[in-house]
ZAMARGU-4260 file (C-alpha; in steps of 0.2 Angstrom, whole numbers, plus 5000, padded with zeros to 4 digits):
<rodrens>
0) 5861/5595/5378 | 5841/5593/5378 | 5831/5608/5373 | 5817/5609/5383 | 5807/5622/5376
5) 5807/5615/5359 | 5802/5597/5367 | 5787/5606/5377 | 5783/5615/5361 | 5782/5597/5352
10) 5773/5589/5366 | 5761/5604/5367 | 5758/5602/5348 | 5753/5582/5350 | 5741/5585/5363
15) 5732/5598/5354 | 5731/5586/5339 | 5726/5571/5350 | 5713/5581/5358 | 5706/5587/5341
20) 5705/5571/5334 | 5696/5564/5350 | 5683/5580/5347 | 5681/5576/5330 | 5679/5555/5334
25) 5665/5561/5347 | 5657/5572/5335 | 5657/5559/5323 | 5649/5547/5334 | 5635/5558/5340
30) 5632/5564/5323 | 5629/5545/5318 | 5618/5541/5332 | 5606/5557/5325 | 5607/5550/5308
35) 5600/5535/5311 | 5588/5544/5322 | 5582/5553/5309 | 5581/5540/5295 | 5571/5529/5305
40) 5559/5540/5316 | 5543/5538/5305 | 5543/5521/5306 | 5545/5517/5327 | 5526/5517/5335
45) 5522/5520/5352 | 5503/5519/5346 | 5497/5501/5344 | 5483/5506/5333 | 5493/5517/5322
50) 5504/5505/5317 | 5502/5496/5298 | 5500/5478/5302 | 5510/5463/5295 | 5511/5445/5295
55) 5525/5443/5308 | 5532/5452/5322 | 5550/5450/5325 | 5557/5450/5344 | 5573/5454/5349
60) 5581/5445/5362 | 5588/5448/5377 | 5592/5440/5394 | 5579/5434/5405 | 5589/5439/5420
65) 5602/5453/5424 | 5621/5445/5431 | 5616/5449/5448 | 5599/5438/5447 | 5587/5451/5446
70) 5573/5452/5433 | 5579/5462/5417 | 5566/5476/5413 | 5572/5475/5396 | 5566/5458/5394
75) 5551/5460/5403 | 5545/5475/5392 | 5549/5466/5376 | 5537/5454/5379 | 5524/5464/5384
80) 5525/5473/5368 | 5526/5458/5358 | 5510/5451/5368 | 5502/5467/5365 | 5505/5467/5345
85) 5500/5449/5343 | 5483/5451/5355 | 5478/5466/5345 | 5478/5457/5328 | 5494/5466/5322
90) 5503/5451/5319 | 5500/5432/5315 | 5515/5426/5321 | 5531/5430/5331 | 5548/5427/5326
95) 5557/5427/5343 | 5577/5430/5339 | 5592/5428/5352 | 5607/5421/5357 | 5608/5401/5360
100) 5625/5401/5362 | 5626/5386/5377 | 5614/5374/5383 | 5611/5383/5398 | 5609/5401/5389
105) 5594/5401/5376 | 5585/5417/5374 | 5572/5413/5361 | 5567/5397/5372 | 5564/5407/5387
110) 5555/5420/5379 | 5543/5406/5370 | 5540/5399/5387 | 5535/5416/5395 | 5525/5421/5380
115) 5517/5405/5379 | 5512/5408/5399 | 5504/5424/5394 | 5492/5417/5381 | 5500/5416/5364
120) 5497/5400/5356 | 5514/5388/5353 | 5507/5387/5335 | 5512/5406/5332 | 5527/5408/5339
125) 5544/5404/5328 | 5562/5402/5335 | 5577/5411/5328 | 5591/5402/5338 | 5604/5413/5330
130) 5600/5429/5331 | 5617/5432/5341 | 5618/5450/5335 | 5604/5465/5330 | 5611/5464/5311
135) 5610/5443/5312 | 5591/5444/5318 | 5587/5456/5305 | 5594/5448/5290 | 5590/5430/5295
140) 5571/5437/5295 | 5572/5438/5278 | 5586/5427/5271 | 5580/5412/5281 | 5562/5414/5287
145) 5558/5423/5271 | 5550/5439/5278 | 5553/5455/5269 | 5541/5464/5280 | 5541/5465/5297
150) 5535/5473/5313 | 5550/5474/5325 | 5549/5474/5344 | 5561/5481/5357 | 5565/5498/5367
155) 5567/5513/5355 | 5585/5515/5354 | 5588/5497/5351 | 5574/5497/5338 | 5581/5512/5327
160) 5596/5502/5324 | 5587/5488/5318 | 5576/5497/5308 | 5589/5504/5299 | 5599/5490/5295
165) 5582/5483/5287 | 5581/5499/5278 | 5599/5494/5270 | 5593/5476/5268 | 5577/5481/5258
170) 5566/5475/5272 | 5550/5484/5275 | 5552/5487/5292 | 5542/5496/5305 | 5545/5495/5324
175) 5533/5494/5341 | 5542/5503/5354 | 5543/5493/5371 | 5543/5502/5385 | 5556/5515/5390
180) 5567/5508/5405 | 5572/5522/5417 | 5589/5529/5412 | 5595/5526/5429 | 5593/5507/5426
185) 5600/5504/5410 | 5614/5520/5407 | 5628/5508/5403 | 5616/5499/5389 | 5610/5516/5382
190) 5629/5523/5382 | 5634/5508/5372 | 5623/5511/5359 | 5631/5526/5353 | 5646/5513/5349
195) 5635/5500/5344 | 5630/5511/5330 | 5646/5516/5323 | 5650/5495/5323 | 5633/5493/5314
200) 5639/5507/5300 | 5656/5497/5299 | 5647/5481/5295 | 5637/5488/5284 | 5652/5496/5275
205) 5661/5479/5274 | 5646/5467/5270 | 5647/5459/5286 | 5635/5442/5286 | 5626/5432/5300
210) 5636/5420/5309 | 5624/5407/5304 | 5611/5404/5290 | 5604/5388/5287 | 5590/5381/5278
215) 5574/5391/5275 | 5562/5390/5287 | 5543/5393/5281 | 5534/5405/5294 | 5513/5399/5294
</rodrens>
């Protein structure tokens, strides 16, 4: 015969342990997020005049348009920041790194076309077509394009992760922050960053490599 009080007691213990592990997991995610912030905070610059110059600015790609066809503000603000960086003489070249998964989707080519339209000379732009993830973009900047010191361009939340990866890969990387997007506009992206930083730590722990390397490319 079923011992109902005993069964209920076991269920309560399981629920309690499940809730405890969930709370501990959430705490670990938040602490990791803050750890990345603490490790990279002094390397992120809002002030263009204050950022030390480098030969190359690494611009992290994203789609030009949202899935609904509207302009992507993350994309627009990153290109504006990259243009500011180059125009101020803080970098000599721009390395545009993004996804080129199909012939119909080409982040580096889109960024190149728009930056040229903004006044950046074509011969000052290099394209990394295999920047499928932030880790790929950062690692390839050194392994393929030969840069062990770069200024990275993206929104602050994304930059912190990129700079952290650079630190772990012995790259002297600072970040120039693109204009922040209203939280209501990018709430999903900002939330995903918590999980992205957990994935980043796992990738670093297990020595995840870029999907592609290829022949070295000399910038300049």
